[in-house]
C-alpha positions as CSV (number, residue, x, y, z in Angstrom):
1,M,-16.1,3.5,46.7
2,Q,-18.6,5.6,44.5
3,V,-20.1,3.4,41.2
4,C,-22.3,5.4,39.0
5,N,-26.3,4.3,38.6
6,S,-27.5,2.8,35.1
7,R,-28.5,6.4,34.7
8,T,-26.0,8.8,35.2
9,L,-22.5,7.9,34.6
10,C,-19.0,9.1,36.3
11,N,-16.2,11.2,34.8
12,S,-14.3,7.4,34.1
13,C,-17.2,6.2,32.3
14,F,-18.2,8.3,30.4
15,R,-14.5,9.0,28.8
16,L,-14.8,5.2,27.9
17,E,-18.2,5.5,26.5
18,F,-16.8,8.2,24.5
19,L,-14.8,6.3,22.6
20,C,-18.2,4.8,21.6
21,F,-19.4,7.4,20.0
22,A,-17.6,6.9,16.5
23,V,-19.2,3.5,16.4
24,F,-22.8,4.1,17.6
25,S,-23.0,7.2,15.5
26,S,-22.3,5.0,12.4
27,L,-26.0,2.5,13.9
28,H,-27.7,5.4,15.1
29,D,-28.3,9.1,14.5
30,S,-25.2,10.5,15.4
31,R,-26.7,13.7,17.0
32,K,-28.6,11.9,19.6
33,V,-26.0,10.0,20.6
34,L,-23.8,13.0,20.9
35,K,-26.3,14.6,23.2
36,M,-26.5,11.6,25.0
37,L,-23.1,11.5,25.8
38,Q,-23.3,15.8,26.8
39,A,-26.2,14.8,29.1
40,K,-23.8,12.0,30.3
41,T,-27.2,9.7,30.3
42,F,-25.8,6.9,27.9
43,N,-26.6,3.6,29.2
44,R,-24.2,0.9,30.8
45,Q,-25.8,-1.4,29.1
46,F,-24.3,-0.3,25.5
47,L,-20.4,-0.8,26.5
48,P,-20.1,-4.7,26.3
49,I,-21.5,-4.5,22.8
50,A,-19.2,-1.3,21.6
51,A,-16.0,-2.9,23.2
52,V,-16.9,-5.8,21.1
53,L,-17.8,-3.6,17.5
54,F,-14.6,-2.2,18.4
55,V,-12.8,-5.5,18.4
56,L,-14.0,-6.9,15.5
57,L,-13.2,-3.5,13.8
58,A,-9.7,-4.2,14.6
59,T,-9.2,-7.0,12.4
60,P,-6.7,-6.2,9.7
61,T,-8.9,-4.8,6.9
62,Y,-7.5,-2.7,3.8
63,A,-8.6,0.8,2.0
64,N,-5.5,-0.2,0.1
65,I,-2.7,-3.2,0.3
66,I,0.9,-1.4,0.9
67,L,3.4,-4.0,-0.2
68,S,7.2,-2.9,0.8
69,G,10.6,-4.2,0.1
70,T,13.8,-3.8,1.7
71,G,17.4,-4.9,1.1
72,N,20.7,-5.0,-0.5
73,S,20.8,-4.2,-4.4
74,S,23.3,-6.3,-6.4
75,V,25.8,-3.9,-6.3
76,S,25.5,-4.4,-2.0
77,D,23.8,-0.8,-1.9
78,P,20.8,-0.4,0.5
79,V,16.9,0.0,-1.0
80,S,13.7,0.3,-0.2
81,Y,10.3,0.0,-2.5
82,K,7.0,0.4,-2.1
83,A,4.0,-0.6,-3.6
84,D,0.4,1.1,-3.1
85,L,-2.6,-0.7,-4.8
86,A,-5.8,0.4,-4.6
87,I,-9.4,-1.4,-6.5
88,S,-11.7,1.2,-6.6
89,G,-14.6,-0.1,-8.9
90,N,-13.3,-1.4,-12.4
91,T,-10.1,0.6,-11.8
92,L,-6.6,-0.9,-9.8
93,T,-4.0,1.9,-9.6
94,V,-1.0,0.6,-8.7
95,Q,2.0,3.4,-7.2
96,L,5.4,2.7,-7.2
97,S,7.8,4.0,-4.7
98,N,11.9,4.0,-4.6
99,L,11.8,5.1,-1.0
100,S,16.3,4.7,-1.0
101,N,17.8,7.4,0.2
102,E,19.9,7.4,-2.9
103,S,20.8,5.4,-6.5
104,S,23.9,5.0,-7.2
105,A,24.1,2.5,-9.9
106,P,21.5,1.0,-12.3
107,S,20.8,-2.1,-10.0
108,D,19.9,0.5,-7.4
109,L,16.7,1.2,-9.7
110,L,12.8,0.5,-9.2
111,S,12.6,-1.2,-13.1
112,S,9.7,-3.4,-12.8
113,F,7.4,-5.0,-10.2
114,Y,5.5,-8.3,-10.5
115,F,2.4,-8.2,-8.6
116,D,-1.5,-11.0,-8.5
117,I,-4.1,-10.7,-8.1
118,V,-5.8,-13.7,-8.1
119,K,-9.5,-15.1,-6.2
120,S,-11.2,-18.6,-5.5
121,G,-11.0,-20.9,-8.5
122,N,-7.5,-19.3,-9.6
123,V,-9.2,-16.6,-11.3
124,R,-7.8,-13.8,-12.7
125,P,-9.0,-10.2,-14.3
126,T,-8.0,-9.2,-17.6
127,L,-6.6,-6.6,-17.0
128,T,-6.2,-3.5,-19.5
129,Y,-3.3,-0.4,-19.3
130,I,-4.8,2.7,-19.3
131,S,-1.9,4.9,-18.2
132,A,1.0,5.6,-16.5
133,V,2.3,8.6,-15.0
134,G,5.7,10.2,-13.7
135,N,8.2,13.1,-13.3
136,V,11.3,12.3,-15.7
137,W,14.5,14.2,-14.8
138,L,17.6,14.3,-16.6
139,T,20.3,13.3,-14.1
140,H,23.4,14.8,-14.2
141,K,26.5,13.8,-11.4
142,S,28.0,17.2,-10.9
143,T,25.3,19.6,-10.8
144,A,21.5,19.5,-9.8
145,D,19.1,17.1,-11.6
146,V,17.2,18.9,-13.7
147,L,13.2,18.4,-14.3
148,Q,12.6,17.4,-18.2
149,T,8.4,16.3,-17.9
150,A,6.4,16.7,-15.0
151,S,3.5,14.3,-14.9
152,A,4.7,12.6,-18.1
153,N,3.2,10.0,-19.9
154,L,5.0,7.0,-19.3
155,M,3.1,4.3,-20.9
156,A,5.2,2.5,-23.2
157,V,3.1,0.7,-26.3
158,N,5.2,1.8,-29.7
159,P,8.8,0.8,-30.1
160,G,10.8,2.8,-29.3
161,D,9.3,4.3,-25.9
162,N,11.6,2.9,-23.2
163,T,9.2,3.9,-21.2
164,W,6.8,1.3,-18.6
165,E,5.1,-1.6,-20.5
166,Y,2.6,-3.8,-19.0
167,H,2.1,-7.7,-19.4
168,A,0.2,-10.6,-18.6
169,M,2.7,-13.1,-17.1
170,D,3.2,-16.8,-16.5
171,P,2.4,-17.1,-12.8
172,T,4.1,-20.8,-13.2
173,Q,6.8,-19.3,-13.7
174,V,10.0,-17.3,-12.1
175,P,9.0,-14.2,-10.8
176,L,5.3,-16.6,-9.6
177,Y,3.0,-13.5,-10.0
178,G,0.3,-13.1,-12.8
179,F,1.0,-9.4,-13.9
180,G,4.2,-7.4,-14.5
181,I,5.2,-3.8,-15.4
182,G,8.3,-3.0,-16.6
183,T,10.7,-0.6,-18.3
184,V,13.4,-3.6,-18.6
185,G,13.7,-5.7,-21.5
186,N,13.7,-9.0,-18.4
187,S,16.2,-11.0,-20.4
188,S,17.2,-13.2,-16.9
189,L,13.7,-13.9,-16.2
190,S,13.3,-16.3,-19.5
191,P,11.1,-18.2,-20.5
192,N,8.6,-15.8,-18.9
193,N,10.3,-12.6,-20.1
194,N,7.6,-11.5,-22.3
195,F,8.6,-7.6,-21.9
196,K,9.3,-6.2,-26.0
197,G,13.3,-5.5,-26.3
198,N,12.0,-3.1,-28.8
199,I,9.3,-1.4,-26.7
200,V,11.4,-1.4,-23.9
201,G,14.8,-1.7,-22.5
202,G,17.9,-0.9,-20.3
203,F,17.2,1.5,-17.4
204,D,15.8,4.7,-19.0
205,Y,12.8,6.2,-16.7
206,S,13.6,3.4,-14.3
207,I,12.7,5.0,-10.7
208,Y,15.5,6.6,-9.2
209,A,15.8,7.9,-5.3
210,G,18.2,11.4,-3.7
211,D,20.3,12.9,-6.5
212,V,22.5,10.9,-9.2
213,T,26.4,11.4,-8.0
214,T,27.5,8.5,-10.1
215,Q,29.1,8.0,-13.2
216,N,27.0,5.6,-13.7
217,L,23.2,7.3,-13.8
218,D,24.7,10.3,-15.5
219,N,23.3,12.0,-18.1
220,Y,19.7,9.3,-18.4
221,L,16.3,10.7,-18.5
222,L,15.1,8.8,-14.8
223,V,11.4,8.7,-13.1
224,K,12.2,10.5,-9.5
225,S,11.1,9.0,-6.3
226,N,7.5,7.0,-7.9
227,A,4.6,6.7,-10.3
228,I,1.1,5.9,-10.9
229,F,-0.8,2.9,-13.0
230,T,-3.8,2.1,-13.7
231,F,-5.7,-0.5,-15.1
232,T,-9.5,-1.3,-15.5
233,G,-10.6,-4.4,-15.8
234,V,-11.1,-5.6,-12.1
235,T,-14.9,-5.7,-11.5
236,G,-15.5,-8.0,-9.3
237,F,-12.7,-8.0,-7.7
238,T,-11.4,-6.6,-4.4
239,E,-8.4,-5.7,-2.5
240,A,-8.7,-8.9,-0.4
241,D,-8.0,-10.5,-4.1
242,I,-4.1,-9.3,-4.3
243,K,-2.0,-11.0,-3.1
244,T,-0.2,-9.9,-0.1
245,S,4.0,-10.8,-1.5
246,C,5.0,-9.1,-4.9
247,V,8.6,-8.8,-6.4
248,F,10.4,-5.6,-7.0
249,G,13.0,-5.4,-10.1
250,E,15.9,-3.9,-9.9
251,G,18.4,-2.5,-12.8
252,T,18.5,-3.8,-16.5
253,A,17.7,-7.8,-16.7
254,P,16.4,-6.8,-13.7
255,D,19.3,-7.6,-12.2
256,G,18.1,-8.4,-9.1
257,L,14.7,-9.3,-7.5
258,L,13.7,-8.1,-4.4
259,T,10.3,-9.9,-2.4
260,G,8.2,-7.4,-0.9
261,T,5.2,-8.5,1.7
262,V,2.6,-6.6,3.0
263,V,2.7,-4.2,5.2
264,P,0.2,-3.1,7.8
265,E,-1.8,0.0,7.8
266,P,-1.5,1.8,11.0
267,S,-5.5,2.4,11.8
268,T,-5.4,-1.6,12.1
269,F,-3.4,-0.8,15.2
270,V,-5.2,1.9,16.5
271,L,-8.5,0.3,16.6
272,L,-6.8,-3.2,18.1
273,A,-5.1,-0.5,21.4
274,T,-9.0,1.3,21.5
275,G,-10.9,-2.2,21.1
276,A,-8.6,-3.5,23.7
277,I,-8.6,-0.5,25.9
278,S,-12.9,-0.2,25.9
279,L,-13.0,-4.0,27.0
280,I,-9.9,-3.5,29.8
281,G,-12.3,-0.5,30.7
282,Y,-15.6,-1.8,30.7
283,G,-14.2,-5.2,33.1
284,W,-12.6,-2.5,35.3
285,R,-16.1,-1.2,36.0
286,R,-17.7,-4.2,36.5
287,R,-14.9,-5.2,39.0
288,A,-15.1,-2.0,40.9
289,S,-18.9,-2.1,40.9
290,S,-18.9,-6.4,42.0
291,I,-16.5,-4.5,44.9
292,S,-18.8,-2.2,46.2
293,A,-21.8,-4.2,46.2
């Protein structure tokens, strides 16, 4: 069996070491590394180092935290919700999405969200509500829903706003999270129901999916598909401090609570697979060398 020497790589080794380019280009001048690859003179001594680095990089890390909840609403309709949380400097961004096929009842609406950010010592940030944005539609059961306001301001701060209010929650009370945003009165969460009924209530501006075809959602102002909320006050906190579970509130009281859990990013699995392939390839080359000798 022909085995490549220490200076010139066979095509098999070259393909494997090409996978290492991304790692070493971050550690060295990428142009020099590329020239080495093109000349097929990348030394085999780098193979085990690169393989180990790929495995280490495959440890799940998140540029953001994706939380997902799937189940049935209180009226047994299938629902699916997602929350995407990201921290950049002093800013926290929360994007809520209703991924259900359609919303046919108030209990199918995503109307509140409860989450937590806490680091060692049980320390939580003091969040300041900065903005809330979403597309507001007027629903019609018999005809297509109509876009009323694109990128509407959804912040509820004054009586009668009926949009989305923010409150710090008591994490020792149901739903056991430190922060909440919602467009509902939260009466079913007493004594942790500190959304103000004169500011928000009912299910106006809740997030829905699909096109309304039912009487009980006819002629309402609702947010279609998703809404984005921003806060400040997270300096010193990272995505690692975001709790990897949450609660999605459905309907008005809320009528139901759906637990969400973290969803690993696809890049985690890609890195893990690449790291495994690198290790296997290096092992195969060493075994081939041993047999040839």
